[in-house]
Structures are given as structure tokens and as C-alpha cells.
N, C-alpha and C positions, 0 to 999 in steps of 0.2 A: 544601545549596543550591548550593554551588560546583560540585559534581559534576553537578547538573541543568543548570546553565548551560553546562558543558563539553559535556554530551550534546546540548543544543540547538544549541550552536555547531557541533558536529561534524555534526549533522543538516543544518543550513543549508549547511555546506561540502559535504557529500555530495550534497545536492540540486543545488547549483550545478554540481558536477562531473558528476553524472548528466545534467543538462540539456545539458552539453557533450559527451555521448556516452560517458562513462566507465561501463562496465558494472560494474566492481569497486565503484565508489562506490554504485551502485544495490544491489548485494548487501548492503552495510551497512544500507541502508534496509530491505531485506527482513528482515534479522535483527531490526531494531528493531520492525517491525510485523507479523511473521508471526503472533504469538499473537493480537493484537486482530482481525486480518483473519480468521483461522481461526475465532475465537470468534463473530464476527458471522455468518459463513457457516453455521456449525453451528446457531446459533440460528434462522436463517432457513430452513435446509433440513432440519434434524433428522436428518442422516445424516453420519457422520464421513467416509466416502469421498467423498461428494458435496461436503462442506465443504472437504476437501483439494483436490479438483479445482477448486472455485470460487475458493479462495484463490489457487491457482497461476494460474488464468486472470486474476484481478484484478491480480496483480502483473505478468503479461505485458502486460495492457492498459495498466497504468500506465507500464510501461517504454516501450512504444511511443508513449505520449502525453505523455511527461515534458516535452517541449519546449513543450507547451501549458499546463503547470502554471503558475499565477500565484503567485509567491512572496508576494504580499500576503495570500493565503488560507492558512489553516492546512493543512499537508500532510495530516495525519491525516484531516481532514474530506474532502478531495479523494479520498484513497485509499479510505476507507471508503464513500464514495458510489459509487465504481466497483464495489466488491465488492457493495454492496447492490443496485445496478442489475443486475448480472449474476445475482444470486440471484433477483431478481424475474423476470427473463427466463426462468430455469430453471423457475420455478413456472408460467409461462404455457405452457410447452411441453407 
């Protein structure tokens, strides 16, 4: 339980630093969420290469929009919605 609390605390700290423009802090966030984002993209797109591209695009979009992230919301939900919306857009093409 204590380890989970430390992980959450670190995530909150990394998010605050990332919102301040710290790219290294955002890389920690990518490490935390790369598997869930990829898995979501793979389930939605059904192709590993497309899922990798979509996950990368989702992180890029999140990085560019990080200052608009509302810390009152759960970060995972925000990030996964970016990934899901990108995958939906890919289906429409």
C-alpha cells in the first residue's frame, strides 16, 4: 500500500513538473502509462503497428496539451480519452 501511495505521489509530482514544461518528468509518465495506452489502441485498431503509432501520437498530443490538464480529473482517464479519440479518428479515415 505504501508503495502505491509513493507511486501516486510521484505521478502527481511528475504531472506538476510536466505542466511546468519538464519533458523529463513527462517521460516518467510515459513509462507509467505506455502499456495501458498501447493496449487500448491495440484493442481499438487490431494491428500492433497501428497501435504503436497511435500510442505514440496519443502521448505527443498529451504532451502538447499538458497545460490544459485539470489535476482534479484522473490523469489516466484524460490520457486514455486522448488515445481513444485518436483511434476513433483513425477508423473514420
